[in-house]
MDAnalysis code that builds the backbone (N, CA, C; Angstrom):
import MDAnalysis as mda
import numpy as np

u = mda.Universe.empty(321, n_residues=107, atom_resindex=np.repeat(np.arange(107), 3), trajectory=True)
u.add_TopologyAttr("name", ["N", "CA", "C"] * 107)
u.add_TopologyAttr("resid", np.arange(1, 108))
u.add_TopologyAttr("resname", ["MET", "ASN", "PHE", "GLU", "ARG", "LEU", "ASP", "GLU", "GLN", "SER", "ARG", "GLN", "GLU", "ILE", "SER", "ARG", "LEU", "LEU", "GLN", "GLN", "PHE", "ALA", "GLU", "VAL", "LEU", "ILE", "THR", "LEU", "LYS", "LYS", "LEU", "LEU", "GLU", "ASP", "GLY", "VAL", "VAL", "LEU", "GLN", "GLU", "CYS", "ARG", "ARG", "ILE", "LEU", "ALA", "GLU", "VAL", "ALA", "LEU", "TRP", "GLU", "ALA", "GLN", "ARG", "TYR", "GLY", "LEU", "THR", "VAL", "ARG", "GLN", "ALA", "GLU", "VAL", "TRP", "ARG", "LEU", "ARG", "ARG", "LEU", "GLY", "TYR", "GLN", "TYR", "GLU", "GLN", "ILE", "ALA", "ALA", "GLU", "LEU", "VAL", "VAL", "THR", "VAL", "SER", "THR", "VAL", "LYS", "GLN", "HIS", "LEU", "ASN", "ALA", "VAL", "HIS", "GLN", "LYS", "GLN", "ALA", "ALA", "PHE", "PHE", "LEU", "THR", "GLU"])
u.atoms.positions = np.array([
    [-0.351, 3.553, -11.439],
    [-1.000, 5.679, -11.616],
    [-0.148, 5.342, -12.085],
    [-0.447, 6.454, -13.655],
    [-0.003, 7.086, -14.444],
    [-0.150, 8.288, -14.024],
    [0.842, 8.747, -13.916],
    [1.284, 9.893, -13.156],
    [1.406, 11.221, -14.130],
    [1.462, 10.761, -15.779],
    [1.550, 11.606, -17.067],
    [-0.010, 12.341, -16.708],
    [-1.427, 11.532, -16.955],
    [-1.754, 11.958, -16.923],
    [-2.661, 12.955, -16.367],
    [-2.045, 12.873, -15.305],
    [-2.772, 13.911, -14.295],
    [-2.644, 15.464, -14.740],
    [-3.687, 16.102, -14.611],
    [-3.284, 17.818, -14.970],
    [-2.727, 17.820, -13.032],
    [-1.530, 19.593, -14.116],
    [-0.703, 20.490, -13.314],
    [-1.108, 19.805, -12.344],
    [-1.830, 20.448, -11.467],
    [-2.472, 21.111, -10.232],
    [-2.449, 19.300, -9.397],
    [-2.946, 18.408, -9.843],
    [-2.787, 17.459, -9.490],
    [-1.422, 16.943, -8.869],
    [-1.307, 16.745, -10.072],
    [0.469, 16.471, -10.053],
    [1.425, 17.123, -8.888],
    [1.168, 18.894, -8.726],
    [1.671, 19.495, -7.584],
    [0.724, 19.242, -6.444],
    [-0.381, 18.923, -5.976],
    [-0.447, 18.373, -4.629],
    [0.232, 17.229, -4.756],
    [0.453, 16.251, -4.761],
    [1.006, 15.220, -4.923],
    [2.484, 15.582, -4.440],
    [2.749, 15.693, -5.354],
    [4.618, 16.538, -4.605],
    [4.396, 17.428, -3.658],
    [3.684, 17.748, -3.377],
    [3.691, 18.540, -2.342],
    [3.135, 17.929, -0.764],
    [2.307, 16.599, -0.931],
    [2.197, 15.420, -0.084],
    [3.214, 15.135, -0.290],
    [3.772, 14.662, -1.187],
    [5.322, 13.264, -0.642],
    [6.579, 14.173, -0.183],
    [6.615, 15.695, -0.463],
    [7.723, 16.635, 0.779],
    [6.813, 16.474, 1.805],
    [5.753, 16.516, 1.977],
    [5.193, 16.815, 3.886],
    [5.591, 15.259, 4.449],
    [5.376, 14.353, 3.308],
    [5.761, 12.743, 4.141],
    [7.079, 12.560, 4.554],
    [8.167, 12.840, 3.075],
    [9.332, 12.723, 3.434],
    [9.925, 13.818, 4.522],
    [8.781, 14.995, 5.594],
    [9.368, 15.272, 6.090],
    [9.164, 14.673, 7.544],
    [7.824, 14.325, 7.412],
    [7.266, 13.622, 9.137],
    [8.000, 12.266, 8.465],
    [9.031, 11.412, 7.447],
    [9.875, 10.371, 8.115],
    [10.750, 10.431, 8.615],
    [11.542, 11.568, 8.424],
    [12.956, 12.493, 8.923],
    [12.598, 12.937, 10.148],
    [11.237, 13.599, 10.739],
    [11.441, 13.540, 11.903],
    [10.880, 12.353, 13.139],
    [10.870, 11.339, 12.314],
    [10.592, 10.552, 12.952],
    [11.428, 9.762, 13.355],
    [12.495, 9.624, 12.241],
    [14.119, 9.271, 12.079],
    [14.690, 10.221, 12.961],
    [14.596, 10.986, 13.121],
    [15.211, 11.700, 14.395],
    [14.693, 10.705, 15.724],
    [13.976, 11.569, 15.632],
    [13.075, 10.895, 17.509],
    [13.431, 9.680, 17.801],
    [12.984, 8.784, 16.764],
    [13.894, 7.170, 17.312],
    [15.391, 7.143, 16.826],
    [16.474, 8.019, 16.592],
    [17.393, 8.086, 16.669],
    [18.040, 8.545, 18.512],
    [17.061, 10.106, 18.927],
    [17.017, 9.970, 20.329],
    [16.571, 9.617, 21.291],
    [15.483, 9.001, 20.768],
    [15.248, 7.888, 21.631],
    [13.996, 7.923, 22.892],
    [13.514, 9.428, 21.545],
    [12.146, 9.453, 22.436],
    [11.156, 8.908, 22.233],
    [10.637, 8.757, 21.165],
    [9.883, 7.861, 21.143],
    [10.416, 6.543, 22.233],
    [10.886, 5.388, 21.909],
    [10.899, 4.720, 22.891],
    [10.910, 4.996, 24.389],
    [11.785, 6.688, 24.659],
    [10.831, 7.187, 26.001],
    [9.911, 7.244, 26.625],
    [8.872, 7.702, 25.493],
    [7.287, 7.931, 25.466],
    [7.101, 6.553, 25.737],
    [7.141, 5.572, 24.834],
    [6.484, 4.280, 25.014],
    [6.755, 3.697, 26.648],
    [7.896, 3.676, 27.009],
    [8.752, 2.952, 28.422],
    [7.601, 3.897, 29.746],
    [7.191, 5.287, 29.334],
    [6.933, 6.297, 30.250],
    [5.071, 5.507, 30.257],
    [5.055, 5.215, 29.017],
    [2.940, 5.205, 28.762],
    [2.939, 4.028, 29.646],
    [4.007, 2.653, 29.635],
    [3.466, 1.736, 30.005],
    [4.082, 1.297, 31.398],
    [4.587, 2.274, 31.664],
    [5.055, 2.318, 33.353],
    [3.816, 2.863, 33.915],
    [3.132, 3.923, 33.741],
    [1.838, 4.794, 33.648],
    [0.519, 3.753, 33.875],
    [0.740, 2.114, 33.007],
    [-0.527, 1.477, 32.522],
    [-0.280, 0.651, 33.779],
    [1.145, 0.350, 33.798],
    [1.465, -0.617, 34.946],
    [0.957, 0.043, 36.552],
    [1.079, 0.950, 36.720],
    [0.938, 1.582, 38.667],
    [-0.912, 1.397, 38.073],
    [-1.645, 1.753, 36.680],
    [-3.118, 1.907, 36.803],
    [-3.419, 0.420, 37.317],
    [-2.814, -0.581, 36.621],
    [-3.233, -1.573, 36.705],
    [-3.298, -2.439, 38.132],
    [-2.055, -1.776, 39.179],
    [-1.593, -2.008, 39.964],
    [-2.653, -1.413, 41.081],
    [-3.244, -0.679, 40.777],
    [-4.094, 0.166, 42.253],
    [-5.298, -0.604, 41.335],
    [-5.705, -0.794, 40.079],
    [-6.969, -1.746, 39.805],
    [-7.112, -2.989, 40.513],
    [-5.710, -3.770, 41.139],
    [-5.887, -5.320, 40.847],
    [-5.717, -4.951, 42.305],
    [-5.140, -4.089, 43.195],
    [-4.670, -3.741, 44.357],
    [-3.596, -4.624, 45.100],
    [-2.321, -4.503, 44.196],
    [-1.204, -5.234, 44.121],
    [-0.383, -4.684, 45.438],
    [-0.418, -5.554, 46.126],
    [0.965, -4.849, 47.201],
    [1.872, -3.830, 46.542],
    [2.784, -3.028, 47.017],
    [3.621, -2.460, 46.356],
    [5.129, -3.119, 46.050],
    [5.385, -3.965, 46.858],
    [6.380, -5.080, 46.061],
    [5.384, -6.300, 44.678],
    [4.721, -6.448, 44.905],
    [3.560, -6.929, 43.150],
    [3.741, -5.337, 42.735],
    [3.201, -4.665, 42.949],
    [3.259, -3.525, 41.595],
    [4.763, -3.207, 40.669],
    [5.758, -3.078, 41.794],
    [7.064, -2.712, 41.442],
    [7.777, -4.187, 40.490],
    [7.035, -4.952, 40.842],
    [7.628, -6.669, 39.820],
    [6.929, -5.852, 38.312],
    [5.466, -6.139, 38.466],
    [4.849, -5.925, 37.615],
    [5.290, -5.089, 36.265],
    [5.234, -3.732, 37.305],
    [5.590, -2.570, 36.358],
    [7.250, -2.568, 35.859],
    [8.433, -3.756, 36.108],
    [9.396, -4.542, 35.082],
    [9.241, -5.176, 34.264],
    [7.843, -5.553, 34.501],
    [8.021, -6.654, 34.055],
    [7.119, -6.129, 32.518],
    [6.453, -5.270, 32.668],
    [5.679, -4.464, 31.705],
    [6.484, -4.009, 30.848],
    [7.675, -3.135, 30.932],
    [8.566, -2.686, 30.532],
    [9.014, -3.427, 29.555],
    [8.787, -5.030, 30.256],
    [9.768, -5.809, 29.243],
    [10.768, -7.015, 29.645],
    [11.058, -6.545, 31.107],
    [12.210, -6.928, 31.491],
    [11.861, -8.662, 31.945],
    [12.888, -9.440, 31.478],
    [12.778, -11.169, 31.850],
    [12.891, -11.435, 33.311],
    [12.347, -12.001, 33.409],
    [12.764, -12.430, 35.257],
    [14.235, -12.229, 35.871],
    [14.885, -12.632, 35.743],
    [16.548, -12.108, 35.057],
    [16.407, -11.388, 36.114],
    [15.931, -10.418, 34.841],
    [16.416, -8.792, 34.801],
    [15.126, -7.660, 36.514],
    [14.355, -8.823, 36.223],
    [13.914, -8.202, 37.619],
    [14.638, -8.702, 38.646],
    [14.765, -9.598, 38.599],
    [15.302, -9.871, 40.297],
    [16.448, -9.565, 40.292],
    [17.432, -9.385, 39.545],
    [18.836, -7.930, 39.845],
    [18.339, -6.619, 39.803],
    [17.426, -6.039, 39.371],
    [17.211, -5.031, 39.675],
    [16.302, -4.853, 41.435],
    [16.203, -6.052, 41.044],
    [14.934, -5.483, 42.782],
    [15.795, -6.672, 44.225],
    [16.736, -6.837, 43.428],
    [18.052, -8.073, 44.780],
    [16.981, -9.021, 45.456],
    [16.324, -9.364, 44.253],
    [15.744, -10.852, 44.770],
    [15.994, -12.266, 44.135],
    [15.824, -13.343, 44.456],
    [15.466, -14.075, 43.819],
    [14.515, -14.688, 42.571],
    [15.273, -15.366, 41.318],
    [14.255, -15.501, 40.329],
    [12.868, -16.187, 41.200],
    [13.273, -16.712, 41.753],
    [11.805, -17.213, 42.681],
    [10.799, -16.713, 42.960],
    [11.538, -15.418, 44.108],
    [10.649, -14.769, 44.647],
    [9.673, -13.880, 42.999],
    [10.323, -13.588, 42.123],
    [9.690, -12.867, 40.753],
    [8.604, -13.352, 40.702],
    [8.587, -14.682, 40.601],
    [7.837, -15.866, 39.574],
    [6.680, -15.873, 41.181],
    [6.532, -16.303, 42.005],
    [5.819, -16.056, 43.126],
    [5.237, -14.491, 42.435],
    [5.475, -13.093, 43.348],
    [5.008, -11.957, 43.062],
    [4.170, -12.146, 41.319],
    [4.900, -12.424, 40.258],
    [3.857, -12.872, 39.398],
    [2.419, -13.450, 39.232],
    [3.151, -14.629, 39.826],
    [1.829, -15.555, 40.291],
    [0.909, -15.085, 40.649],
    [1.230, -14.378, 41.993],
    [0.232, -13.322, 42.768],
    [-0.611, -12.543, 41.525],
    [-0.220, -11.220, 41.071],
    [-0.535, -10.445, 40.816],
    [-1.184, -11.628, 39.305],
    [-1.233, -12.631, 38.835],
    [-1.828, -13.027, 37.834],
    [-3.097, -13.298, 38.761],
    [-3.314, -14.145, 39.509],
    [-4.116, -14.496, 40.167],
    [-4.866, -13.180, 40.552],
    [-4.203, -12.243, 41.471],
    [-5.484, -11.171, 41.707],
    [-6.277, -10.341, 40.304],
    [-5.472, -10.098, 38.935],
    [-6.144, -10.427, 37.820],
    [-6.998, -11.053, 37.800],
    [-7.117, -12.310, 38.079],
    [-8.100, -13.279, 37.513],
    [-9.500, -12.812, 38.466],
    [-9.144, -12.389, 39.834],
    [-9.765, -12.855, 40.650],
    [-10.937, -11.245, 40.404],
    [-10.037, -9.952, 39.647],
    [-10.779, -9.255, 39.702],
    [-11.926, -9.299, 38.574],
    [-11.235, -9.790, 37.636],
    [-12.219, -9.984, 36.224],
    [-13.278, -11.116, 36.388],
    [-13.478, -11.845, 37.031],
    [-14.221, -12.765, 37.493],
    [-15.388, -12.000, 38.433],
    [-15.117, -11.571, 39.266],
    [-15.890, -10.456, 39.861],
    [-16.648, -9.026, 38.999],
    [-16.006, -9.077, 38.205],
    [-16.886, -7.902, 37.221],
    [-17.415, -8.378, 36.378],
])
């Protein structure tokens, strides 16, 4: 776009919008540096996992494993967090997947 061809009012409007955009980027950068966005994403994922646990009829332990998995934990991390073996984590996740499949088959 050739900005020289724009009238003064249009150039001022574009300048104002660019300034607002720059302010949004600065705010977003600060939020990312402070970890606010990441914390909010984790909170939302934990809520989704809780909702899914209730929806699929998971046991308390299955729900704990599912929540950690939804938060991006690897099997080994889940096992360490819950003080169980990786095999136990896999068993719980298999049960979760079976309950999910059963839920969708009956719906």
